[in-house]
N, C-alpha and C positions, 0 to 999 in steps of 0.2 A: 483647432489650436488647442494642448490640454493647459492647465495651468501650469504655475509654477511649484502650485501644493492645492495637487488636487486629492478630493476627495476620493476614494476605489472603494469601490465590493467585489467582493470574492466567496461568494458560495460554495460550499462543502458539503453533499451528500451524497460520493458515491463509495467510500470506507476508506479505512485507517489506513491500506496502501497509496490508494486514491490522494489522502488530505498530505501523507510523507510526499511523492511527488510532484506537491504544486507549491513543496514548499520553497525549490530552485528560484522560483519564477518570483515569487512574493518578498524572498529577498533580495534580486534583482532589483527588481523596483526600487526599493528601500537603499540601495546603492547610489541608483540612477536620480532620486529624486528624495533627498533624506526628510523634504519638506512634505510628502505627502504623507496624508493620513489614511490611514489600510483598514478597513473591518473586515472581519472575518464573522460570515455567516452557518453557522455549522448545524450539522442537523441533530448531530446527537452528542456528548459530551468526550468521548475519546476522540473522536474528531476534532474539538475544538481543543481538547488538551495539548494538540501536533503545536500548535498557531499560539496556545497561551504561555507560551514557556519560552516566545522567538522575542527579542528584544525589538527584530523589525516589525513587529504588529501591533495596532494603537486598541485593538480595541475587539473582542470576540463576544458573539452571541450565540448560546444553543438557541436555536427555535422548534426543536422536537420535529415529530415522523407526521409522518400521515396530511389529511388536509388541512390540519388546523395548525402544522409545520410548514407547508406551503404560503400559507395564507400570512401565519409568523413569516416567513423571510420576506415575503413582496413588503408587507408592510413595516420591517426593521428596513429594508433598501429606503422605501420613498423616504421614510424618517431623513433620512442622512441626505435626498439630493444627491446621491454621488453624479462627481464625475466622467465615472470609466465604470462598467459593470463589467467584471472578468470572469468569465465560466470556464472552468482549463479543464482537459482531455480525460475521455469522454465526452462526448456531450449532443452525443447525433441522437436524441429523445426529444418530443413534444416539453417535454415536460421543463427544459434548459430552456427554450423557447420563448416559452410562453413564464418564466423568470424575468429572463431577461426585461423583455417586451414590455414588461408589467412595471418594472425597478425603480420608472423614475430618473434615472441615469441618462447623461446626454449623450455621453456614448455603448453602446452595446457593444464589446467582440467574444465570439466563439469561435471552434472552427465548422472547416466547411467539407464535409463529405462527399460521394458519388452517389449514395441513396440516403435515402429522406425528403426529400424538396416538400413533400406535401407532408407526408406520416411525419416527420418532426418538424414541420414547420420553418420551412427555412424562410419560405417569405417574407415572414415578421420583419422588421427594419431592426437590422444591425450589419456589425461588419462581422464579415468572415473571413480568416483568415484558411488556408488552404491546411488541411491537411497533408502527411506525409508517409508513407509507408514505409516498414523497416525502421521508423526512425521512435527512438524509445521518447514514454512517454513523457519524465523530465524536458526532454527537445519539443517538443511538440508545446509544451505548456511554454518555454522561453521564448515560441515563434512569438504566441497571440502579443508579443511587448511588441515587434514591430511594429503593429498598427495602434502603436499610441507614441510613437517617437523615444522606442529605449531599444538599444543598439545590441548583438549578440555581444557576448565574452568569449575570449578566445577558447577559456576550457570552460565547460559548465562545472559547476560545482556538486553536488553528490548533496541528497539529501539529512538534513540533521535534524536530532531527538535531539532537546535539551536534558539532560539528569541532573539530579540537583543531588546535596549528601543525602537528604530522607530519603530520597529513595532506594541509595546504596543503603541503607541501613534495614529501609524493610525486606528490600532484598536478600538482604546478608540473614536474615532471621528466617524467612521463607526458605533459603539454600541450607543452613544448620537442625530447623524445625525438619526438612528432610534426609538427615544425614548425612554432610555434604561437610568436610573440614575447611574453615575461614581461609587456606591459603591453596583451596583446591578449585578448578577451572572445571563444569563441568562440558559434556555436549548435550546441548538443548537439542531433544525430540518433539517435533511437535505436526500431530498429525491430523490433525485434523480443520475446519474451515467455514465461513458463514454458509446459512443455508438457504441456497439459491440455487440454479438447473445448471449453471458452471460453478458452483464449487462441490457440488455432487460427483463429477463428473475430476476433479481434480484427485480425489482420496483416492490414496494409494493403498490394497487390502489390509486388515489389521493381522493375515497371519504373515505378510510381508516386512512390515514393523516388527513384529515380533522376530522372528530371523535377521533382523539389520538388527536389532538390539543386539540380538544375542555375539553378531559379528563386532560390532560395537565395544561389547564388554571384554571380547578375548581380546583384541586387540589395545582397548584403549586404557582398561581399567575400569572400574568400580564407582565412574562417575557418571552416566551418563540418569539424566534427568528430562523424562517424558512433562510436557506442559499438554495441557487444555485453558480455550480460553468461555466467556458463559454461552459462549454460542455452539458449542460441541460438547456439552457436557455429555459426560459418558464414556467418551472415548479414548482417555489414558485412562481409562480403569480397564478398558475392553481391551486395552493392548497389553498390559500389563497383566491382565490375566490371572494367573494364583498366583503368582512370582510374589512372596514375601517381603524377597528385597527391591520390590520395583521401586523407585524412587517419583512420584508424583508430585507436582505443584498445581493446582484450582489457580487459574487465575482469575479473579474475581475484583479486587483493588484498582485505584487508578493506573492508565495508560504509563504513570513512571515507573510503576516498581515491574512492571514488565519488560518495560525498556532497561530498570538497572541488571537484572538475573542476564538479559542477555546482553549488558555489555559487558562480564562480569564471566561468563561463556567464550571457551573456548572456539566453541561452529555454532549456529547451528542447524539444523539437518529436519527436513521434511516439507511438507505445501508450501505450495504458490498461496502465500497469503499476506494478510496485514503484516501479520509478525515476521513472517519474512524479511519485509519494509524496512519492518524497524529493527531487525538486527541490525542489519545495512547500515542502518543510519546513526547505530551508534559505534558501530567500524568494526563489527560483528561477522565476517565472513561465513557465505550464508550458503547451502548447500540449498538447493529447491529444485522440487519433482514436477516437471514438468509436462500437460500434454496435450488437453483441451486449448489454452490459450497461445498466445506467440509471447515467449522471452523475450524476443530480440523489443518488444514493446512492452510490457512488464515485468522483466525481471528484477529482481532486487540491481539497484543499480548500482554499477563496477565490479558485476560479480555474476555477467553474463557467462564464462568463463568454469563457472560450478555447477549450469546448470544441467543436468538430469533428464535425457529424455527416450522414450520407448524406441527402438529402432524397429524399423526406419520413427522418423518424428509423423504424427501421425496429426497433427495440430499444424496451424490453430484451428480449430474444426467449434469455435466458438464466432459466432458471424457479426454481433455489433463490437467495434459499432460500423465498421467498413462493409459489409455487405447487406445489415438490420441494422434497422432503426426500434429495436429492441431487443432484449436478450435474448439472445437462439444461437442452439446449436447446429451444424449441418445433420447430423445423424444418429440415431439410436448407436448404427455401426462401432460413432465417433466413442461412445461415452466412456468406453471401460479401455479402451487403448491405454489406459495409465500401467493397467495390470502388466504389459508388459516390460517393462520397466524394474531392472534384476536387482538385486542386491549388491553382486558384484559393480553393477554400473555405479549403485551409490556409495558405495565403499571407497572408489577410483576418486570419486569427486570431493569424497573424506579424507581422502590421502593429500590431493593436489592442497585442500584447503586451510589442512599444517604445513602444507609446504612454502605458502604465501602464496599461490593461487588467487586472482581474484584481486586486481592491483584496483586501489582506491582512487578514484577522482577529487 
């Protein structure tokens, strides 16, 4: 039995996108149990920022990276003597099982997968909820709550990111510095993603991004902004090339600045990345290019019909978490299938997004 005011600890370690996809689960807990004390243990600051802005969360701790970060995550959890330790999807790696087993929690809840019993340490004591193929990660996370007595709602809410007026002021300054008038709604193009085996397979070729930007300008005018984050330094400049009139914004500040910029945008266009999920979380339609990952599982929530895939779709060729207990691609032939995505297909999705496709949930 779960007490009426449980202490709940949730580790967030897998990226900004995964953090955002856990938000509906966190908010559902607070609606069901207003007296619950929810602590988020986040690996890095941007993941923490997603939850620091939520009134539903009582405490957020940044634990850091590497071995020291894992040790601190364990220590911070044990210090709080949680009633429940809840691990969001995907969690099919031994590190998650170890974190749960050493958390000091009375109940440890994770997903169950068809592979990884030994490699991912499924045998450690925990409550495991069967993961369901074809289900979006938002809904996978909500299913965890059944194990602690919180029932499903009729319609899951979408992830949200809270934007402040200070964020909007800083975003306006960045856009003005890039040459955009105050009344102009940009089209934000993002070509980067983190430096991982999956991220490299997600990247559409530079030449195609250049052709896309030319097509966007021809159809929508001079309001195209190329953005890049700290993990993809140089990508925006590479795409802009020698074009003196290119508008490039390098995002180096708090996540709220990027969120405010995306909130002001008419559309996000680009990589399957944390920024795509952030755009959707502030209500901006996200046209997202997918190849190795499964859009049914990880597309920006509510915008499945704005996903662009190669003909025919070549994914999901990323095997984690269903067929592998560690990040792994199926084979090298799948790595560059994203090159088959055409500029015309992306422009078709842009037109759908501008015409109201991608119904918000």
